[in-house]
C-alpha positions as CSV (number, residue, x, y, z in Angstrom):
1,M,30.0,-47.2,40.3
2,Q,27.1,-49.7,39.9
3,H,25.6,-48.9,42.7
4,E,25.6,-45.3,42.2
5,Y,23.6,-46.1,38.7
6,E,21.5,-48.3,40.3
7,Q,20.4,-45.3,42.8
8,I,20.0,-42.7,39.8
9,F,18.1,-45.4,37.6
10,D,15.6,-46.0,40.5
11,K,15.3,-42.1,41.2
12,F,13.8,-41.6,37.6
13,K,10.1,-41.1,38.1
14,G,9.0,-40.4,34.6
15,E,7.4,-43.5,31.8
16,P,10.0,-46.0,30.7
17,W,10.6,-46.5,27.0
18,T,7.9,-49.2,26.0
19,L,8.7,-50.5,22.6
20,P,6.0,-51.8,20.0
21,S,6.2,-55.2,21.4
22,G,5.4,-54.4,25.1
23,Q,9.2,-54.8,25.8
24,K,10.5,-51.8,28.3
25,L,13.9,-50.6,26.8
26,D,14.8,-49.5,30.5
27,D,14.6,-53.4,31.7
28,L,17.4,-54.2,28.8
29,V,19.7,-51.6,29.5
30,R,19.8,-51.7,33.3
31,P,21.3,-55.5,33.5
32,F,23.8,-54.2,30.4
33,V,24.9,-51.5,32.1
34,L,25.7,-53.0,35.2
35,S,27.7,-56.0,33.1
36,L,29.9,-52.7,32.3
37,T,33.6,-53.2,33.5
38,A,34.5,-49.3,32.4
39,E,32.6,-46.1,32.5
40,S,30.4,-45.2,29.5
41,V,27.8,-42.6,28.6
42,M,25.2,-44.7,29.1
43,H,25.2,-44.7,33.1
44,S,24.5,-41.3,32.1
45,C,21.4,-42.7,30.1
46,I,23.1,-41.2,27.0
47,I,22.9,-43.5,23.9
48,D,25.7,-43.3,21.7
49,N,26.3,-46.7,19.9
50,V,22.5,-47.1,18.0
51,D,23.6,-51.1,17.3
52,T,24.6,-51.8,20.8
53,V,21.2,-50.6,22.1
54,V,19.8,-52.5,18.9
55,E,21.0,-55.5,20.0
56,L,19.8,-56.1,23.1
57,V,16.1,-56.4,21.8
58,Q,14.6,-59.5,20.1
59,E,11.7,-58.7,18.5
60,K,11.9,-57.3,15.0
61,V,9.3,-54.5,15.2
62,D,11.3,-53.7,18.5
63,K,14.7,-53.1,16.1
64,D,12.8,-51.1,13.6
65,E,11.2,-49.1,16.1
66,L,14.7,-48.0,17.7
67,L,16.1,-47.7,14.3
68,R,13.7,-45.5,13.0
69,V,14.2,-43.3,16.6
70,L,18.0,-43.3,16.7
71,G,19.2,-44.1,13.3
72,D,20.5,-41.0,11.2
73,G,20.7,-38.8,14.3
74,G,16.9,-39.4,15.7
75,E,13.4,-38.0,14.4
76,G,12.8,-34.8,13.2
77,D,16.3,-33.5,12.3
78,D,16.6,-30.7,9.6
79,E,20.1,-31.5,8.1
80,R,19.6,-28.0,6.1
81,A,20.5,-26.3,9.2
82,W,24.1,-27.5,8.6
83,L,24.3,-26.0,5.4
84,L,25.4,-22.9,3.9
85,T,23.9,-21.1,0.9
86,E,25.2,-21.6,-2.6
87,A,26.8,-18.1,-2.8
88,E,28.2,-18.4,0.5
89,Q,30.0,-21.7,-0.5
90,A,31.3,-20.3,-3.6
91,F,33.0,-17.1,-1.5
92,I,34.6,-19.7,0.7
93,N,36.1,-21.4,-2.2
94,L,37.5,-17.9,-3.3
95,Y,40.3,-18.7,-1.4
96,D,41.0,-22.3,-2.7
97,K,44.3,-21.5,-3.4
98,S,48.2,-22.0,-2.4
99,P,49.6,-20.5,0.7
100,T,51.0,-17.8,-1.2
101,E,48.0,-16.5,-3.0
102,V,46.0,-17.0,0.6
103,N,48.4,-14.7,2.2
104,R,47.8,-12.1,-1.0
105,L,44.3,-12.3,-0.8
106,I,44.3,-11.8,3.2
107,S,46.5,-8.5,2.7
108,I,43.6,-7.1,0.9
109,G,40.2,-7.9,2.9
110,Y,37.4,-9.4,1.9
111,T,36.2,-6.9,0.1
112,G,39.2,-7.2,-2.2
113,V,38.5,-11.0,-2.1
114,L,34.9,-10.1,-3.3
115,A,36.0,-7.6,-6.6
116,E,38.3,-10.6,-7.4
117,G,35.4,-13.1,-7.8
118,K,34.4,-12.4,-10.7
119,N,32.5,-15.5,-11.3
120,L,30.5,-15.2,-8.2
121,T,26.5,-14.6,-9.3
122,E,25.6,-13.4,-5.7
123,A,27.4,-12.1,-2.8
124,P,27.0,-13.3,0.7
125,D,26.3,-10.4,3.7
126,A,29.3,-8.4,4.5
127,A,29.1,-10.3,7.8
128,F,29.5,-13.4,6.8
129,C,32.2,-12.5,4.1
130,D,34.3,-10.5,7.1
131,E,33.9,-13.9,9.5
132,V,34.9,-16.1,6.8
133,H,38.3,-14.0,6.2
134,R,39.1,-13.5,9.6
135,L,38.9,-17.4,10.0
136,I,41.2,-18.2,7.2
137,D,43.5,-15.7,8.7
138,R,43.8,-17.4,11.8
139,L,44.2,-20.7,10.3
140,R,46.8,-19.1,7.6
141,S,48.7,-17.5,10.7
142,I,49.0,-21.0,12.7
143,Y,50.0,-22.8,9.5
144,K,52.7,-19.9,8.6
145,R,54.3,-19.6,12.0
146,N,55.1,-23.6,11.8
147,Q,56.2,-23.3,8.3
148,Y,53.1,-24.6,6.9
149,Q,52.5,-27.5,9.1
150,L,50.2,-28.5,11.6
151,P,51.7,-27.6,15.0
152,E,52.6,-30.6,17.3
153,K,52.9,-28.8,20.8
154,Q,50.1,-27.7,22.6
155,S,51.5,-24.4,23.2
156,E,51.8,-23.4,19.5
157,A,48.1,-24.1,18.8
158,W,44.6,-23.0,19.5
159,Y,43.3,-26.6,20.1
160,G,45.5,-26.9,23.4
161,G,45.0,-25.5,27.2
162,R,45.5,-26.1,30.6
163,R,44.3,-29.3,32.0
164,K,41.0,-28.8,33.6
165,N,41.3,-30.2,36.7
166,D,44.9,-28.6,37.9
167,Q,43.4,-26.3,40.1
168,Q,41.7,-28.7,42.6
169,T,43.3,-29.7,45.4
170,S,41.1,-32.5,46.9
171,P,42.3,-36.3,45.4
172,L,38.7,-37.3,45.9
173,V,37.9,-34.7,42.9
174,K,40.6,-35.7,41.2
175,Q,39.3,-38.6,40.3
176,Q,35.7,-37.7,39.3
177,C,34.6,-36.4,36.1
178,G,36.9,-32.9,35.1
179,R,34.2,-30.2,35.5
180,K,35.3,-27.6,33.4
181,A,35.6,-26.9,29.6
182,D,37.8,-25.6,27.4
183,G,35.1,-23.4,26.0
184,I,31.6,-22.6,26.3
185,V,28.3,-21.1,24.4
186,K,26.8,-19.6,27.5
187,S,23.7,-16.9,27.9
188,A,25.2,-13.9,29.2
189,T,22.0,-13.2,32.0
190,K,21.3,-16.9,33.0
191,A,23.5,-19.7,34.1
192,Y,22.6,-21.8,30.8
193,E,25.0,-23.0,28.6
194,L,24.2,-24.6,25.0
195,A,27.5,-25.6,23.7
196,I,30.7,-27.5,25.2
197,M,34.2,-27.4,23.4
198,E,37.0,-30.0,24.5
199,A,40.5,-29.6,23.3
200,A,43.4,-31.9,23.4
201,K,47.0,-31.5,22.5
202,I,48.1,-33.2,19.3
203,E,50.7,-35.7,21.1
204,N,49.6,-38.9,22.6
205,G,52.8,-40.6,23.9
206,P,52.9,-42.6,27.6
207,Q,52.3,-39.4,29.2
208,G,49.7,-37.5,27.0
209,T,46.7,-37.6,29.1
210,K,44.9,-34.9,27.4
211,A,44.6,-36.8,24.1
212,M,40.7,-37.5,23.9
213,T,39.8,-41.0,22.4
214,D,36.3,-41.2,24.4
215,T,33.3,-38.5,24.7
216,I,32.5,-39.5,28.5
217,K,33.0,-36.2,30.1
218,L,31.9,-34.1,26.9
219,G,28.4,-36.3,26.6
220,K,27.9,-36.0,30.8
221,M,28.6,-32.0,30.3
222,M,26.1,-31.8,27.3
223,K,23.3,-33.5,29.4
224,D,23.9,-31.3,32.2
225,C,23.5,-28.4,30.2
226,F,20.2,-30.1,28.9
227,D,18.8,-30.8,32.3
228,L,19.5,-26.9,33.4
229,I,17.9,-25.3,30.3
230,R,14.6,-27.6,30.7
231,R,14.3,-27.3,34.3
232,N,13.7,-24.1,33.8
233,S,11.9,-23.3,30.7
234,R,8.7,-22.1,30.5
235,T,7.2,-25.2,28.0
236,D,8.5,-28.7,27.9
237,V,11.6,-28.5,25.7
238,R,12.6,-32.0,25.5
239,H,11.6,-33.0,21.8
240,G,12.9,-29.3,20.5
241,L,15.7,-28.4,22.7
242,A,19.6,-29.9,21.3
243,I,22.9,-29.2,23.1
244,Y,26.3,-29.0,21.0
245,G,29.6,-30.0,21.3
246,M,33.1,-30.3,19.9
247,R,36.0,-32.1,20.5
248,I,39.2,-31.2,19.0
249,S,42.1,-33.7,19.5
250,A,45.2,-35.2,17.4
251,G,43.9,-32.1,14.7
252,T,40.5,-33.6,14.3
253,I,37.5,-31.7,14.9
254,A,34.4,-33.6,15.9
255,F,30.8,-31.9,16.2
256,Y,28.4,-33.9,18.6
257,R,24.6,-33.0,18.9
258,L,22.5,-34.5,22.2
259,R,19.0,-34.5,22.1
260,H,16.5,-36.1,24.3
261,C,14.8,-39.5,22.8
262,H,12.2,-41.0,25.3
263,G,12.0,-41.2,28.7
264,R,15.2,-41.6,30.7
265,F,17.2,-41.8,27.3
266,F,19.1,-39.2,25.2
267,Q,21.1,-39.6,21.9
268,L,24.6,-38.4,21.7
269,V,25.4,-38.2,17.9
270,C,28.6,-37.1,15.8
271,E,27.3,-34.9,13.1
272,G,30.5,-35.0,11.1
273,S,34.1,-34.7,11.3
274,V,37.1,-33.2,9.9
275,A,41.1,-33.6,10.1
276,F,43.3,-30.6,9.3
277,P,46.2,-31.3,6.6
278,A,49.6,-32.2,8.4
279,V,51.4,-30.1,5.8
280,W,49.7,-27.3,3.9
281,Q,51.2,-27.8,0.4
282,T,52.6,-25.3,-0.9
283,D,50.9,-25.1,-4.3
284,G,47.7,-25.7,-2.8
285,A,46.6,-28.9,-3.8
286,N,45.1,-29.6,-0.3
287,T,43.8,-25.9,0.5
288,S,40.2,-27.3,-0.1
289,E,40.8,-29.6,2.9
290,I,41.6,-26.2,5.5
291,L,38.3,-24.8,3.5
292,T,36.4,-27.7,4.5
293,V,37.2,-27.5,8.2
294,I,36.2,-23.9,7.9
295,T,32.3,-24.8,6.3
296,L,31.7,-27.3,8.6
297,L,32.5,-24.9,11.9
298,L,30.4,-22.2,10.3
299,G,27.7,-24.8,10.0
300,F,28.3,-26.0,13.7
301,Q,28.2,-22.2,14.4
302,R,25.2,-21.8,12.5
303,Q,23.1,-24.6,14.4
304,I,24.1,-23.3,17.7
305,R,22.6,-19.7,16.7
306,A,19.3,-21.1,15.5
307,M,18.8,-22.9,18.7
308,A,20.0,-20.2,21.1
309,R,17.2,-18.0,19.4
310,M,14.7,-20.9,20.3
311,V,16.1,-21.1,24.2
312,S,16.2,-17.2,24.7
313,D,12.5,-17.1,23.5
314,L,11.7,-19.9,26.3
315,T,13.8,-18.3,29.0
316,S,14.8,-14.6,28.4
317,A,18.3,-15.4,28.2
318,K,20.9,-13.9,26.0
319,F,23.8,-16.0,24.4
320,K,27.7,-15.1,23.7
321,L,30.9,-17.6,23.6
322,L,33.2,-17.1,26.8
323,K,36.7,-18.1,25.8
324,A,37.7,-19.0,29.1
325,P,37.7,-22.5,30.5
326,S,34.9,-21.6,32.6
327,G,32.2,-24.6,31.8
328,K,30.7,-26.6,34.7
329,A,29.2,-29.9,35.0
330,N,27.6,-32.3,38.0
331,D,30.7,-33.2,39.4
332,K,29.3,-35.9,41.9
333,W,28.6,-38.8,39.2
334,P,29.5,-40.9,37.7
335,P,33.0,-41.0,38.4
336,T,35.5,-41.2,35.9
337,L,37.7,-43.9,35.3
338,T,39.4,-42.7,32.0
339,T,41.3,-39.5,34.2
340,P,44.6,-40.8,35.7
341,N,44.8,-40.3,39.7
342,S,47.1,-37.4,39.2
343,S,46.5,-35.1,36.5
344,P,49.9,-33.6,35.1
345,R,50.1,-30.0,34.6
346,M,49.7,-28.8,31.1
347,S,51.0,-25.8,29.2
348,P,50.0,-22.6,31.2
349,H,49.0,-21.4,28.2
350,P,45.2,-20.5,27.9
351,A,42.8,-22.3,25.2
352,T,41.4,-20.2,22.7
353,L,38.7,-21.1,20.2
354,P,38.3,-20.1,16.6
355,P,36.9,-16.4,15.6
356,A,34.0,-18.5,14.1
357,L,32.5,-19.9,17.2
358,T,32.2,-16.4,18.3
359,L,28.1,-15.4,18.4
């Protein structure tokens, strides 16, 4: 793996990341990555731990520059992209009730919920209300089928799916990074992918090879998506393009964004994570936790839609969500050390994704 990393490193033809003191970050990162004994996203020139990179430099001016560029998710971030309007959040909060009462609200439709929302000063548009209502209905059904508990078996939930390498027969390929994702947002007319979703089952016993604890594969696939769009854009999109990722594992959803920093380097940032309640309490005391999941899902979707519009303008592509596992990443490098030599076959049920991610 070290030899392959050196080859990739040497093939880069762009400018190195020169810090204020004149020190080149590339010269510090290369020996550090070569010293790693396990695979890391750093092998793909992706920075996911700011502190690790900052510790490589000595001069305070260089540390300050790295913190400025990499800290809090990077330069030029617009936190408003995640925010819902007050009216939208107020509508979601109308469902902050007991499971029994939520069942009743589902039965009367979102128009009925709006009619009962006497404290709403402004109603969101109908499309948003319908989307929220359907998503709450989906999550309610999952909990209701399992006596209002979070499903523990992969086949019972929308966050599980077929093992991505099941259909590959080459022993060599099975030891490499999996090439398929559990969900993607891709263009309908071009092979451009803007968001990657990875899902894992909730069990994590001795045979639990699908419970993910790292973002190595997710980050690599996101970088491949970035590179493809960049190569086919009419202008340089390095400082405006972002690729999004979502990892669902053990009842927790984490949202990621990948952007270009300088030279060969990218940054992978976790923009938020939230856990589903293990049990939906009958008195509705923790319904707000489920609504928080919904709020973040909708914010994640909003970011993807905004980026899809930008990429569409640059490439004439139209984006949609494919629910089938059909995402692809470059499977030639680097090999993954976290995938077992023989991938066990998991549940035959295909993965499906939350309706909120339909663009």
